[in-house]
A tleap script that builds the chain and sets N, CA, C and O, in Angstrom:
source leaprc.protein.ff14SB
mol = sequence {
  NMET LYS THR VAL ILE SER ASN LYS SER GLY
  GLU ALA LEU GLU VAL VAL LYS ASN ILE PHE
  TYR SER ILE GLN VAL LEU GLY ILE GLY LEU
  PHE ILE PRO PHE MET PHE PHE PHE GLY ILE
  SER TYR ASN LEU PRO LYS GLU ILE GLU HIE
  LYS SER GLU VAL GLU THR ASN LYS PRO ALA
  GLN VAL ILE TRP GLU ASN THR THR VAL ASP
  TYR VAL LYS PHE LEU SER ASP GLN ASN CSER
}
set mol.1.N position { 1.183 -1.503 -0.390 }
set mol.1.CA position { -0.028 -0.131 0.395 }
set mol.1.C position { 0.716 1.187 0.159 }
set mol.1.O position { 1.353 1.526 1.156 }
set mol.2.N position { 0.826 2.107 -0.980 }
set mol.2.CA position { 1.345 3.719 -0.782 }
set mol.2.C position { 1.022 4.557 0.201 }
set mol.2.O position { -0.068 4.517 0.772 }
set mol.3.N position { 1.908 5.344 0.460 }
set mol.3.CA position { 1.436 6.319 1.567 }
set mol.3.C position { 1.444 7.447 0.558 }
set mol.3.O position { 2.098 7.358 -0.480 }
set mol.4.N position { 0.726 8.495 0.859 }
set mol.4.CA position { 0.487 9.664 0.264 }
set mol.4.C position { 1.682 10.824 1.218 }
set mol.4.O position { 1.205 11.298 2.249 }
set mol.5.N position { 3.059 11.206 0.882 }
set mol.5.CA position { 3.332 12.435 1.626 }
set mol.5.C position { 3.232 13.786 1.273 }
set mol.5.O position { 3.357 13.840 0.050 }
set mol.6.N position { 3.063 14.941 1.760 }
set mol.6.CA position { 3.090 16.454 1.497 }
set mol.6.C position { 3.952 16.904 2.081 }
set mol.6.O position { 3.920 18.131 2.178 }
set mol.7.N position { 5.264 16.083 2.824 }
set mol.7.CA position { 6.387 17.406 3.721 }
set mol.7.C position { 7.500 16.803 3.172 }
set mol.7.O position { 7.505 15.646 2.751 }
set mol.8.N position { 8.455 17.563 3.166 }
set mol.8.CA position { 9.943 17.032 2.710 }
set mol.8.C position { 10.194 15.766 4.044 }
set mol.8.O position { 10.404 14.602 3.701 }
set mol.9.N position { 10.145 16.135 5.505 }
set mol.9.CA position { 10.276 15.630 6.656 }
set mol.9.C position { 9.897 14.651 6.403 }
set mol.9.O position { 10.873 13.981 6.066 }
set mol.10.N position { 8.373 13.657 6.299 }
set mol.10.CA position { 7.385 12.697 5.762 }
set mol.10.C position { 8.115 12.077 5.079 }
set mol.10.O position { 8.315 10.900 5.379 }
set mol.11.N position { 8.756 12.646 3.941 }
set mol.11.CA position { 9.479 11.493 2.920 }
set mol.11.C position { 11.238 11.080 3.340 }
set mol.11.O position { 11.937 10.432 2.561 }
set mol.12.N position { 11.584 11.429 4.265 }
set mol.12.CA position { 12.645 11.155 4.699 }
set mol.12.C position { 12.656 10.363 5.185 }
set mol.12.O position { 13.491 9.514 4.872 }
set mol.13.N position { 11.504 10.050 6.549 }
set mol.13.CA position { 11.089 9.396 7.410 }
set mol.13.C position { 10.765 8.204 6.655 }
set mol.13.O position { 11.428 7.191 6.874 }
set mol.14.N position { 9.690 8.184 5.661 }
set mol.14.CA position { 9.568 7.011 5.222 }
set mol.14.C position { 10.688 6.284 4.147 }
set mol.14.O position { 10.683 5.061 4.002 }
set mol.15.N position { 11.653 7.168 3.409 }
set mol.15.CA position { 12.519 6.165 2.994 }
set mol.15.C position { 13.427 6.059 4.299 }
set mol.15.O position { 14.448 5.503 3.895 }
set mol.16.N position { 13.525 6.231 5.229 }
set mol.16.CA position { 14.547 5.449 6.467 }
set mol.16.C position { 14.035 4.489 6.911 }
set mol.16.O position { 14.701 3.502 7.221 }
set mol.17.N position { 12.393 4.563 7.084 }
set mol.17.CA position { 11.317 3.445 7.272 }
set mol.17.C position { 11.826 2.462 6.070 }
set mol.17.O position { 12.111 1.336 6.477 }
set mol.18.N position { 11.960 2.628 4.960 }
set mol.18.CA position { 12.081 1.417 3.660 }
set mol.18.C position { 13.791 1.178 4.103 }
set mol.18.O position { 13.688 -0.013 4.398 }
set mol.19.N position { 14.634 1.362 4.240 }
set mol.19.CA position { 15.948 1.349 5.114 }
set mol.19.C position { 15.920 0.554 5.793 }
set mol.19.O position { 16.458 -0.533 5.580 }
set mol.20.N position { 15.279 0.854 6.829 }
set mol.20.CA position { 14.970 -0.132 8.327 }
set mol.20.C position { 14.736 -1.307 7.731 }
set mol.20.O position { 15.688 -2.088 7.744 }
set mol.21.N position { 13.611 -1.714 7.139 }
set mol.21.CA position { 13.089 -2.553 7.244 }
set mol.21.C position { 13.875 -3.728 6.103 }
set mol.21.O position { 13.865 -4.939 6.324 }
set mol.22.N position { 14.579 -3.053 4.793 }
set mol.22.CA position { 14.887 -3.733 3.804 }
set mol.22.C position { 16.647 -4.672 4.752 }
set mol.22.O position { 17.021 -5.844 4.755 }
set mol.23.N position { 17.285 -3.285 5.448 }
set mol.23.CA position { 18.068 -4.062 7.052 }
set mol.23.C position { 17.923 -5.572 7.242 }
set mol.23.O position { 18.397 -6.656 6.900 }
set mol.24.N position { 16.640 -4.783 8.267 }
set mol.24.CA position { 15.906 -6.174 8.755 }
set mol.24.C position { 15.846 -7.652 7.825 }
set mol.24.O position { 16.286 -8.737 8.207 }
set mol.25.N position { 15.243 -7.397 6.634 }
set mol.25.CA position { 14.989 -8.538 6.027 }
set mol.25.C position { 16.372 -9.100 5.699 }
set mol.25.O position { 16.464 -10.304 5.457 }
set mol.26.N position { 17.334 -8.404 5.676 }
set mol.26.CA position { 18.606 -8.696 4.800 }
set mol.26.C position { 19.466 -9.371 6.104 }
set mol.26.O position { 20.352 -10.194 5.874 }
set mol.27.N position { 19.179 -9.014 7.293 }
set mol.27.CA position { 19.382 -9.306 8.425 }
set mol.27.C position { 19.059 -10.814 9.007 }
set mol.27.O position { 19.819 -11.473 9.716 }
set mol.28.N position { 18.064 -11.111 8.651 }
set mol.28.CA position { 17.009 -12.460 8.319 }
set mol.28.C position { 17.780 -13.438 7.521 }
set mol.28.O position { 18.336 -14.503 7.787 }
set mol.29.N position { 17.633 -12.745 6.486 }
set mol.29.CA position { 18.488 -13.641 5.657 }
set mol.29.C position { 19.314 -14.026 5.988 }
set mol.29.O position { 19.497 -15.205 5.684 }
set mol.30.N position { 20.099 -13.515 6.604 }
set mol.30.CA position { 21.863 -14.322 6.692 }
set mol.30.C position { 21.592 -15.104 7.647 }
set mol.30.O position { 21.901 -16.294 7.587 }
set mol.31.N position { 20.787 -14.419 8.997 }
set mol.31.CA position { 20.869 -14.782 10.566 }
set mol.31.C position { 20.446 -16.506 10.186 }
set mol.31.O position { 21.306 -17.299 10.568 }
set mol.32.N position { 19.216 -17.132 9.480 }
set mol.32.CA position { 18.825 -18.043 9.671 }
set mol.32.C position { 19.771 -18.674 9.104 }
set mol.32.O position { 20.010 -19.673 9.782 }
set mol.33.N position { 20.929 -18.571 7.553 }
set mol.33.CA position { 21.722 -19.639 7.755 }
set mol.33.C position { 22.940 -19.483 8.177 }
set mol.33.O position { 23.929 -20.139 7.850 }
set mol.34.N position { 22.878 -18.713 8.819 }
set mol.34.CA position { 24.427 -18.823 9.970 }
set mol.34.C position { 24.019 -19.562 11.302 }
set mol.34.O position { 24.881 -20.199 11.908 }
set mol.35.N position { 23.073 -19.511 11.646 }
set mol.35.CA position { 22.367 -20.347 12.644 }
set mol.35.C position { 22.627 -21.954 12.296 }
set mol.35.O position { 23.193 -22.869 12.894 }
set mol.36.N position { 21.999 -21.846 11.159 }
set mol.36.CA position { 21.687 -23.683 10.503 }
set mol.36.C position { 23.285 -24.379 10.564 }
set mol.36.O position { 23.477 -25.534 10.946 }
set mol.37.N position { 24.423 -23.408 10.092 }
set mol.37.CA position { 25.513 -23.818 9.907 }
set mol.37.C position { 26.342 -24.066 11.428 }
set mol.37.O position { 27.221 -24.892 11.673 }
set mol.38.N position { 25.848 -23.250 12.153 }
set mol.38.CA position { 26.960 -22.856 13.479 }
set mol.38.C position { 26.047 -24.661 14.138 }
set mol.38.O position { 26.559 -25.754 14.380 }
set mol.39.N position { 24.553 -24.178 14.217 }
set mol.39.CA position { 24.051 -25.167 14.850 }
set mol.39.C position { 24.650 -27.061 14.543 }
set mol.39.O position { 24.861 -27.926 15.393 }
set mol.40.N position { 24.775 -27.149 12.996 }
set mol.40.CA position { 24.941 -28.684 12.970 }
set mol.40.C position { 26.579 -28.534 12.725 }
set mol.40.O position { 27.019 -29.328 11.894 }
set mol.41.N position { 27.574 -27.601 13.348 }
set mol.41.CA position { 28.878 -28.131 13.484 }
set mol.41.C position { 29.379 -27.548 15.028 }
set mol.41.O position { 30.417 -27.273 15.630 }
set mol.42.N position { 28.337 -27.555 15.170 }
set mol.42.CA position { 28.878 -26.798 17.025 }
set mol.42.C position { 29.576 -28.016 17.809 }
set mol.42.O position { 30.677 -28.159 18.340 }
set mol.43.N position { 28.301 -28.928 17.624 }
set mol.43.CA position { 28.556 -30.592 18.658 }
set mol.43.C position { 29.719 -31.796 17.851 }
set mol.43.O position { 30.048 -32.887 18.317 }
set mol.44.N position { 30.056 -31.339 16.868 }
set mol.44.CA position { 31.122 -31.888 16.141 }
set mol.44.C position { 31.673 -32.516 17.232 }
set mol.44.O position { 31.510 -32.079 18.371 }
set mol.45.N position { 32.324 -33.525 16.979 }
set mol.45.CA position { 33.385 -34.759 17.718 }
set mol.45.C position { 34.677 -34.043 17.535 }
set mol.45.O position { 34.841 -33.570 16.410 }
set mol.46.N position { 35.940 -33.804 18.685 }
set mol.46.CA position { 37.023 -33.224 18.354 }
set mol.46.C position { 37.813 -34.510 17.316 }
set mol.46.O position { 37.408 -35.666 17.199 }
set mol.47.N position { 38.533 -34.147 16.919 }
set mol.47.CA position { 39.818 -35.387 16.676 }
set mol.47.C position { 40.282 -35.309 17.773 }
set mol.47.O position { 40.385 -34.298 18.469 }
set mol.48.N position { 40.685 -36.679 18.074 }
set mol.48.CA position { 41.778 -37.240 18.698 }
set mol.48.C position { 43.018 -36.714 18.281 }
set mol.48.O position { 43.296 -36.564 17.091 }
set mol.49.N position { 44.018 -36.335 19.510 }
set mol.49.CA position { 45.127 -35.464 19.113 }
set mol.49.C position { 46.161 -36.371 19.336 }
set mol.49.O position { 47.257 -36.003 18.915 }
set mol.50.N position { 46.099 -37.682 19.997 }
set mol.50.CA position { 47.157 -38.354 20.029 }
set mol.50.C position { 46.565 -39.508 20.050 }
set mol.50.O position { 45.640 -39.883 20.770 }
set mol.51.N position { 47.567 -40.485 18.604 }
set mol.51.CA position { 47.208 -41.946 18.729 }
set mol.51.C position { 47.306 -43.013 19.717 }
set mol.51.O position { 46.901 -44.175 19.680 }
set mol.52.N position { 47.849 -42.445 20.486 }
set mol.52.CA position { 48.054 -43.267 22.288 }
set mol.52.C position { 46.774 -43.686 22.872 }
set mol.52.O position { 46.499 -44.737 23.451 }
set mol.53.N position { 45.843 -42.382 22.538 }
set mol.53.CA position { 44.564 -42.736 22.956 }
set mol.53.C position { 43.661 -43.414 22.374 }
set mol.53.O position { 42.494 -43.440 22.764 }
set mol.54.N position { 44.098 -44.037 21.374 }
set mol.54.CA position { 43.060 -44.632 20.381 }
set mol.54.C position { 43.235 -45.987 21.338 }
set mol.54.O position { 44.125 -46.155 22.172 }
set mol.55.N position { 42.054 -46.998 20.971 }
set mol.55.CA position { 42.474 -48.643 21.535 }
set mol.55.C position { 41.836 -49.284 20.353 }
set mol.55.O position { 40.840 -49.194 19.635 }
set mol.56.N position { 42.874 -49.945 20.515 }
set mol.56.CA position { 42.332 -51.425 19.179 }
set mol.56.C position { 42.640 -52.947 19.599 }
set mol.56.O position { 43.626 -53.665 19.764 }
set mol.57.N position { 41.640 -53.007 19.656 }
set mol.57.CA position { 41.389 -54.679 20.092 }
set mol.57.C position { 41.467 -55.880 18.864 }
set mol.57.O position { 41.012 -55.771 17.726 }
set mol.58.N position { 42.007 -56.768 19.306 }
set mol.58.CA position { 42.068 -57.950 17.927 }
set mol.58.C position { 40.569 -58.309 18.060 }
set mol.58.O position { 39.838 -58.112 19.031 }
set mol.59.N position { 40.320 -58.791 17.057 }
set mol.59.CA position { 38.762 -58.985 17.494 }
set mol.59.C position { 38.621 -60.862 17.820 }
set mol.59.O position { 39.587 -61.514 17.423 }
set mol.60.N position { 37.747 -61.457 18.339 }
set mol.60.CA position { 37.624 -62.771 18.815 }
set mol.60.C position { 37.690 -63.502 17.697 }
set mol.60.O position { 37.137 -63.130 16.662 }
set mol.61.N position { 38.435 -64.719 17.796 }
set mol.61.CA position { 38.298 -65.796 16.509 }
set mol.61.C position { 37.193 -66.667 16.574 }
set mol.61.O position { 36.831 -67.366 17.520 }
set mol.62.N position { 36.838 -66.573 15.759 }
set mol.62.CA position { 35.423 -67.511 15.598 }
set mol.62.C position { 36.069 -69.096 14.946 }
set mol.62.O position { 36.657 -69.200 13.870 }
set mol.63.N position { 35.829 -70.031 15.736 }
set mol.63.CA position { 35.726 -71.302 15.605 }
set mol.63.C position { 34.885 -71.860 14.147 }
set mol.63.O position { 33.717 -71.472 14.114 }
set mol.64.N position { 35.326 -72.717 12.944 }
set mol.64.CA position { 34.747 -72.788 12.059 }
set mol.64.C position { 34.468 -74.474 11.747 }
set mol.64.O position { 33.715 -75.057 10.966 }
set mol.65.N position { 34.966 -74.705 12.255 }
set mol.65.CA position { 34.764 -76.791 12.664 }
set mol.65.C position { 33.419 -76.960 12.595 }
set mol.65.O position { 32.890 -77.557 11.657 }
set mol.66.N position { 32.726 -76.417 13.640 }
set mol.66.CA position { 31.726 -77.010 14.047 }
set mol.66.C position { 30.473 -76.469 13.617 }
set mol.66.O position { 29.386 -76.818 14.079 }
set mol.67.N position { 30.700 -75.319 12.422 }
set mol.67.CA position { 29.479 -74.651 11.589 }
set mol.67.C position { 28.848 -75.148 10.771 }
set mol.67.O position { 29.564 -75.795 10.006 }
set mol.68.N position { 27.731 -75.180 10.507 }
set mol.68.CA position { 27.141 -76.443 9.428 }
set mol.68.C position { 25.410 -75.451 8.922 }
set mol.68.O position { 24.669 -75.062 9.825 }
set mol.69.N position { 25.164 -75.278 7.889 }
set mol.69.CA position { 24.353 -75.066 7.226 }
set mol.69.C position { 23.267 -76.282 6.086 }
set mol.69.O position { 23.494 -77.018 5.125 }
set mol.70.N position { 22.061 -75.897 6.922 }
set mol.70.CA position { 21.422 -77.035 6.076 }
set mol.70.C position { 20.105 -76.301 5.154 }
set mol.70.O position { 19.017 -75.867 5.532 }
set mol.71.N position { 20.531 -76.354 4.231 }
set mol.71.CA position { 19.738 -75.885 2.570 }
set mol.71.C position { 18.370 -76.375 2.244 }
set mol.71.O position { 17.442 -75.867 1.614 }
set mol.72.N position { 18.524 -77.543 2.877 }
set mol.72.CA position { 17.189 -78.439 2.328 }
set mol.72.C position { 16.264 -77.872 3.381 }
set mol.72.O position { 15.097 -77.753 3.008 }
set mol.73.N position { 16.500 -77.549 4.449 }
set mol.73.CA position { 15.309 -76.963 5.739 }
set mol.73.C position { 14.495 -76.075 5.246 }
set mol.73.O position { 14.909 -74.948 4.972 }
set mol.74.N position { 13.183 -76.444 5.050 }
set mol.74.CA position { 11.975 -75.458 4.779 }
set mol.74.C position { 11.903 -74.043 5.831 }
set mol.74.O position { 11.414 -74.325 6.925 }
set mol.75.N position { 12.221 -72.897 5.707 }
set mol.75.CA position { 11.788 -71.984 6.851 }
set mol.75.C position { 10.368 -71.517 5.918 }
set mol.75.O position { 10.058 -71.473 4.727 }
set mol.76.N position { 9.657 -71.171 7.405 }
set mol.76.CA position { 8.097 -70.965 7.008 }
set mol.76.C position { 8.048 -69.091 7.015 }
set mol.76.O position { 9.016 -68.400 7.330 }
set mol.77.N position { 7.193 -68.749 6.748 }
set mol.77.CA position { 6.751 -66.771 6.382 }
set mol.77.C position { 6.525 -66.524 7.774 }
set mol.77.O position { 6.580 -65.306 7.943 }
set mol.78.N position { 6.299 -67.113 8.829 }
set mol.78.CA position { 5.924 -67.012 10.007 }
set mol.78.C position { 6.330 -65.367 10.427 }
set mol.78.O position { 5.640 -64.472 10.913 }
set mol.79.N position { 6.988 -65.389 10.234 }
set mol.79.CA position { 7.497 -63.647 10.660 }
set mol.79.C position { 7.799 -62.544 9.813 }
set mol.79.O position { 8.386 -61.519 10.158 }
set mol.80.N position { 7.369 -62.815 8.703 }
set mol.80.CA position { 7.179 -61.808 7.706 }
set mol.80.C position { 5.633 -60.999 7.314 }
set mol.80.O position { 5.590 -60.142 6.430 }
savepdb mol mol.pdb
quit
């Protein structure tokens, strides 16, 4: 909606309001993406500084001697 302004001070005030509104829109437009990237990167795990802090274990060995598979047995669709 247009505003009819009859004097110069009202015209200047209207320009200031338009500029202020544009700055607000620009600020919100930059603030939302900044907060998104800040939010997803804030709690990222830190890299381990020393390799001595990392513990690695050898997995347990699986005994394959007594493991058998019966391909003939029919499995029902009971759980599907």
